[in-house]
C-alpha positions as CSV (number, residue, x, y, z in Angstrom):
1,X,13.1,79.9,7.6
2,X,11.5,76.9,6.5
3,X,12.3,73.4,7.9
4,X,12.4,70.3,5.6
5,X,11.3,67.0,6.6
6,X,13.1,64.1,5.0
7,X,10.7,61.4,4.8
8,X,12.5,58.8,2.6
9,X,12.8,55.6,4.1
10,X,10.6,53.6,6.5
11,X,9.8,53.9,10.0
12,X,10.5,51.4,12.7
13,X,6.6,50.6,12.8
14,X,6.7,49.8,8.9
15,X,9.7,48.0,8.9
16,X,8.1,45.5,11.7
17,X,4.9,45.5,10.2
18,X,6.4,44.3,7.1
19,X,8.7,41.5,8.8
20,X,5.4,40.3,10.4
21,X,3.5,40.0,6.9
22,X,6.4,38.6,5.0
23,X,7.0,35.8,8.2
24,X,3.5,34.9,7.9
25,X,3.5,34.3,4.3
26,X,6.4,32.1,4.6
27,X,4.9,30.3,7.2
28,X,1.9,29.9,5.1
29,X,4.0,28.8,2.3
30,X,6.0,26.1,4.2
31,X,2.8,24.6,5.7
32,X,1.7,24.1,2.5
33,X,4.7,22.6,0.8
34,X,4.8,20.4,4.2
35,X,0.9,19.5,3.5
36,X,1.6,18.6,0.0
37,X,4.8,16.5,0.8
38,X,3.1,14.3,3.0
39,X,-0.1,14.0,0.8
40,X,2.1,12.8,-1.8
41,X,4.1,10.2,0.6
42,X,0.7,8.8,2.0
43,X,-0.6,8.4,-1.8
44,X,2.8,6.7,-2.7
45,X,2.5,4.2,0.1
46,X,-1.3,3.2,-0.7
47,X,-0.3,3.1,-4.3
48,X,2.8,0.6,-3.4
49,X,0.2,-1.3,-1.3
50,X,-2.1,-2.0,-4.0
51,X,0.4,-2.7,-6.4
52,X,1.9,-5.2,-4.0
53,X,-1.5,-7.1,-3.1
54,X,-2.4,-7.4,-6.7
55,X,0.8,-8.7,-8.0
56,X,0.8,-11.0,-5.4
57,X,-2.5,-12.2,-6.3
58,X,-1.7,-12.3,-9.9
59,X,1.1,-14.6,-9.4
60,X,-1.0,-17.1,-7.2
61,X,-3.8,-16.8,-9.9
62,X,-1.5,-17.5,-12.5
63,X,-0.1,-20.8,-10.4
64,X,-3.4,-22.0,-9.9
65,X,-4.4,-21.6,-13.5
66,X,-1.3,-23.6,-14.5
67,X,-2.1,-26.4,-12.5
68,X,-4.0,-29.7,-13.2
69,X,-5.5,-29.9,-9.7
70,X,-8.6,-32.0,-9.5
71,X,-11.2,-29.9,-7.6
72,X,-11.6,-33.0,-5.2
73,X,-7.8,-32.4,-4.1
74,X,-8.2,-28.4,-3.0
75,X,-7.5,-29.3,0.6
76,X,-4.0,-30.7,-0.5
77,X,-2.6,-27.1,-1.7
78,X,-4.1,-25.2,1.5
79,X,-1.7,-26.4,4.2
80,X,-2.5,-23.6,6.8
81,X,-5.4,-20.6,6.4
82,X,-2.2,-18.7,5.1
83,X,0.1,-21.2,3.3
84,X,-0.6,-22.1,-0.2
85,X,1.5,-24.8,-2.0
86,X,1.1,-25.0,-5.9
87,X,3.2,-26.4,-8.9
88,X,6.4,-26.4,-6.3
89,X,5.7,-23.2,-4.9
90,X,5.1,-22.0,-1.5
91,X,3.2,-19.0,-0.9
92,X,3.4,-17.9,2.9
93,X,2.4,-14.9,5.3
94,X,5.1,-13.9,7.5
95,X,3.6,-12.2,10.5
96,X,6.7,-10.8,12.1
97,X,7.8,-8.8,8.9
98,X,4.1,-8.8,7.7
99,X,5.1,-9.5,4.1
100,X,4.0,-12.3,1.9
101,X,6.7,-14.6,0.4
102,X,6.9,-17.1,-2.5
103,X,9.5,-19.8,-1.7
104,X,10.7,-17.5,1.2
105,X,11.2,-14.7,-1.0
106,X,9.3,-11.6,-0.2
107,X,6.9,-10.4,-3.1
108,X,4.8,-8.0,-0.9
109,X,5.0,-5.8,2.0
110,X,2.7,-4.1,4.3
111,X,0.7,-7.6,4.5
112,X,-1.5,-7.9,7.7
113,X,-3.2,-11.1,7.0
114,X,-3.3,-13.4,4.2
115,X,-5.9,-16.1,3.9
116,X,-7.1,-19.1,1.7
117,X,-10.1,-20.8,1.8
118,X,-11.6,-23.5,0.0
119,X,-15.0,-22.4,-2.1
120,X,-17.4,-25.3,-1.8
121,X,-14.7,-27.7,-3.5
122,X,-15.1,-25.6,-6.9
123,X,-12.3,-23.1,-6.2
124,X,-10.1,-21.2,-3.9
125,X,-10.4,-17.9,-2.6
126,X,-7.1,-15.5,-1.8
127,X,-7.9,-12.9,0.6
128,X,-5.1,-10.1,1.5
129,X,-5.4,-7.2,3.9
130,X,-2.7,-4.6,4.1
131,X,-1.5,-3.1,7.4
132,X,-3.5,0.2,6.1
133,X,-6.8,-1.9,6.2
134,X,-7.5,-2.3,2.7
135,X,-9.0,-6.1,1.6
136,X,-8.3,-7.6,-1.6
137,X,-9.6,-10.9,-2.7
138,X,-9.8,-13.2,-5.7
139,X,-11.8,-16.3,-6.4
140,X,-10.0,-18.8,-8.7
141,X,-12.5,-21.8,-10.0
142,X,-10.8,-24.7,-10.9
143,X,-12.3,-27.2,-13.7
144,X,-12.5,-30.6,-13.6
145,X,-10.4,-32.9,-15.7
146,X,-11.5,-34.9,-18.5
């Protein structure tokens, strides 16, 4: 008499090993995807901060270049170190909401600091610091009228 062993199928140990290996692979892939999404969100926030700060500096620069302001009167447009009045427009920093506003309308978000400096009576330096610590600035030189 010969005894035949049916070896079709998996043993319990093989099944458990397959489940463990599959679980490890799935967890690795989940962590990889989550890390990628987090990096994407972080990079998008940084890009938005750059875009907002650049846009605000561009608007202020255009307004300052359009003005016929005498360089001797630069201090008249700087109400406080964080408020700029030029061409009937007021640019101000709202510390509570951390926004930069043009005539009380938000033009940039995540703004930690906004400062305006008189540069040796020949121009204005605009400085913006975002909440993530990045600093942007522009120096606008004003020409004397004829």
